[in-house]
KOLRO-698854 format. One line per field, with one value per residue (C-alpha): z, x, y. Coordinates in steps of 0.25 Angstrom, whole numbers. Each point is the difference from the previous one (the first is absolute). Layout:
REM residues N
Z <- [Z;...]
X <- [X;...]
Y <- [Y;...]
This chain:
REM residues 396
Z <- [0;4;-13;-8;6;-2;-15;-1;7;-9;-13;5;2;-13;-7;8;-4;-15;0;7;-10;-12;6;4;-12;-10;3;3;-14;-6;6;-4;-14;-2;6;-10;-11;5;-1;-14;-7;-7;10;-6;7;14;6;-4;7;12;2;-1;10;10;-2;3;13;4;-2;9;11;0;2;12;6;-2;7;12;0;1;10;9;-2;4;13;3;-1;-9;7;-8;0;4;-9;-9;-15;-13;-6;-14;1;3;-11;-10;5;-3;-14;-3;5;-9;-12;-7;2;-4;-13;-4;1;-6;13;3;15;4;13;5;12;4;1;13;7;12;-4;13;10;11;-1;-6;-13;-5;3;-6;-13;1;0;-12;-7;2;-5;-13;-3;1;-9;-10;0;-3;-9;-13;-5;3;8;15;9;13;9;14;8;14;9;14;9;11;9;7;-6;-12;-14;-9;-12;-11;-11;-12;-11;-12;-12;-12;1;1;13;11;2;13;6;-2;7;14;-6;-5;15;3;0;-11;-7;-15;-9;-13;-6;-1;-15;3;11;4;6;15;13;3;12;-5;4;13;4;-4;8;13;-1;-2;12;8;-4;5;-15;-9;-14;-10;-13;-11;-12;-11;-9;-13;4;9;15;9;13;11;13;11;11;11;3;8;-9;1;-2;-13;4;13;-3;-14;-1;-4;-15;-5;-9;-14;-5;-14;-1;-16;0;13;11;12;10;-5;12;9;7;4;7;-2;8;-8;0;-13;-12;-10;9;5;-15;-4;11;-2;-15;1;10;-9;-12;7;4;14;6;5;11;1;10;0;14;12;6;-11;1;15;-2;-10;10;11;-9;-5;-14;-2;-3;12;-10;-5;-5;2;4;-6;8;-3;12;-1;-2;4;11;5;-3;-5;14;7;-10;1;16;-1;-10;9;10;-9;1;-15;-3;11;-8;-14;-8;0;-7;2;-13;1;-8;13;-3;13;6;15;-4;-6;12;9;-8;1;15;2;-9;5;-7;-12;-12;-7;-5;-14;-7;-10;-12;4;-12;-6;5;14;0;-4;10;11;-3;-2;12;-7;8;13;-1;11;-6;-14;-6;-15;-8;-6]
X <- [0;11;8;-13;-1;14;-1;-13;7;12;-9;-8;13;6;-13;0;14;-2;-13;7;12;-9;-8;12;9;-12;-1;15;3;-10;6;14;-4;-7;12;9;-10;0;15;0;-12;-8;-4;-14;-2;5;-14;-6;12;-1;-15;3;11;-10;-10;11;4;-14;-1;12;-5;-14;7;8;-13;-8;11;0;-15;-2;11;-6;-14;5;7;-13;7;-9;-8;-11;-2;-13;-2;-12;1;-9;-1;-2;13;7;-6;3;14;2;-6;9;12;-3;-5;13;1;-14;1;12;-7;-13;-8;-12;-2;-15;-5;-14;-4;-14;-2;-8;11;9;14;6;6;10;11;14;-1;14;-3;-14;7;10;-12;-6;13;4;-13;-1;15;-2;-12;8;11;-9;-11;7;-4;-15;-9;1;-12;2;-12;-1;-13;-3;-10;-4;11;-2;9;-7;2;8;-3;4;8;0;11;-2;10;-3;9;-2;14;4;-7;3;-4;-7;12;9;-8;6;14;-3;0;14;11;10;-10;-3;-7;4;12;14;-4;-12;7;-7;8;-2;3;-13;-2;-11;-12;7;1;-14;-5;8;-4;-15;0;7;-13;-9;-2;2;4;-7;4;-10;7;-1;12;0;-11;6;0;-8;6;-9;5;-8;5;-8;3;-6;-8;5;-7;3;-1;7;12;5;15;10;3;14;4;6;11;3;14;0;-1;6;10;-8;11;6;6;0;12;1;11;3;8;1;12;-4;6;-10;-12;6;3;-14;-7;9;-3;-15;0;9;-9;-11;8;4;14;6;10;4;9;5;-3;-8;13;4;-13;2;14;-5;-11;10;10;-11;2;-15;-10;-9;-12;-2;-14;1;10;0;8;4;-3;12;13;14;4;-12;-14;-12;-7;13;2;-14;1;12;-6;-12;10;3;-11;0;-3;-9;-13;6;-8;8;-2;7;2;3;1;-5;-14;-2;-13;5;13;-7;-9;13;7;-12;-2;15;0;0;-11;0;-8;-1;7;1;5;10;-1;-5;-9;0;-14;3;12;-8;-11;10;8;-13;-6;-13;-6;1;9;3;4;0;4;-4;0;-8]
Y <- [0;10;-4;3;14;3;-4;9;12;-2;0;12;7;-3;4;13;3;-3;8;12;-1;1;11;8;-2;3;14;2;-6;10;12;-5;-2;13;8;-7;4;14;1;-6;4;11;11;0;-13;4;4;-13;-8;9;-3;-15;2;7;-12;-10;8;1;-15;-3;10;-7;-14;5;6;-13;-8;10;0;-15;-1;11;-7;-14;6;8;13;7;12;5;15;6;12;6;-2;-1;-14;6;8;-13;-7;11;1;-15;1;11;-7;-12;8;0;-15;-2;8;-8;-13;5;-2;7;2;3;5;-1;8;4;15;-2;-7;5;4;5;-10;-1;-10;-2;6;-5;-14;1;5;-11;-10;6;2;-15;-5;9;-3;-15;1;9;-11;-11;6;-3;14;-2;10;0;4;7;2;6;-1;5;-8;-4;-5;-11;9;12;14;-5;-2;-12;4;-11;1;-9;-1;-9;-4;-9;-6;-15;-3;-10;-14;-4;-8;12;11;-1;1;14;5;-6;10;-2;-9;0;-9;-6;-6;7;2;8;9;13;11;3;-6;-7;9;8;-8;-5;15;3;-12;4;15;-3;-9;11;8;-11;-4;-12;-3;-10;-5;-4;-6;-10;-4;6;10;10;4;8;4;6;6;7;9;7;14;12;10;14;13;7;14;0;-9;3;-4;10;1;-4;12;-5;9;2;3;1;15;6;-3;-4;1;13;9;-13;-5;-15;-7;-15;-10;-13;-9;-8;8;-3;2;13;5;-4;8;12;0;-1;11;9;-3;6;12;-3;4;-13;-3;-14;-8;-15;-2;6;3;9;7;3;4;11;4;2;7;10;-5;-4;11;4;-1;-14;-4;-15;-11;-14;-10;-14;-8;-10;7;-5;11;7;-6;9;-1;4;12;5;-1;9;10;2;6;12;10;3;-14;-4;1;-2;-11;-13;-13;-14;-8;-14;-13;-8;-3;-9;6;-2;7;12;1;0;11;9;-2;3;12;15;8;-9;4;-13;-13;-4;-12;0;4;13;5;14;3;-5;9;12;-2;-2;13;8;-5;-1;-12;-6;-13;-9;-14;-3;-14;3;-10;4]
């Protein structure tokens, strides 16, 4: 019996390594290939290659996020947020995210929501978006170019003061036979032979199932081989008052015509050369003056020697630096009157939720935490201090 368990464990480990090797090397190979083409091809094609590089990088980030999510779920370390949101805005966001991919595959995404249904609820907006995104992404992958239907309905809940939100996604793809349905929920599981390989980790529905259960819900699959699949999930949430509890809007800046950080001065402490240069150039492209240091220790030395301007609009501090960490750097900065209230953000590649919470709790008047890579829109928002930010794991 023990020997059989060891054999199964070894087989599972080997399958996992093979799967991850494929999923990691595929986008990395694409990035390396397109970089080579950019160096050795007609400049007129460069924009197309850059878009493909961006898609590959997004795929790689999603892979890492999925692995971290399933790990946190299995260790019961997922804490759901309790904030007000609009379910229609989440759906529209998901459809917009997948629009480019859907157009490529000639897939029509149809949404059916009754006009008289409630739209405002209290819950974890990010996780609900993740549920819908995973379901629709899965349908896109297996649809074979045929239409996809997405339906959201609101009904009575068996839980007091809550509503039942039913989310249904239907595709007309290859379908699944009865014996394989339960395998769909298993992490890192994918059906089909190696010749009919589909991209992805096999974590999508496993994450959907676990997140739905955290919201007192469930997931059901109705499918027939060769006739498509319908995946239905139900979650239970409190209804929110539309008028009194509208969420703040996230302003979208268009930097095509103006410099959005003109007359702003930002200070960066980042030990990784490429990350420091990218952040510096993005800010300079938007008109900002940038002062950058290789370590928090260098930044503090500049402060103590009066080489740093008294007027800084925003600090960006890498958490993990060789000599002085971002947390230590910020604690020292707050001792100087001119910087005690200056907006300051941590940037990090550490996406473990427990660590992010620990960094935030140890911080001194921290404005927010962002996961690398920091996007241009996020940079602009931070410097212009246009919205309240506390902890952002975008991924999105």
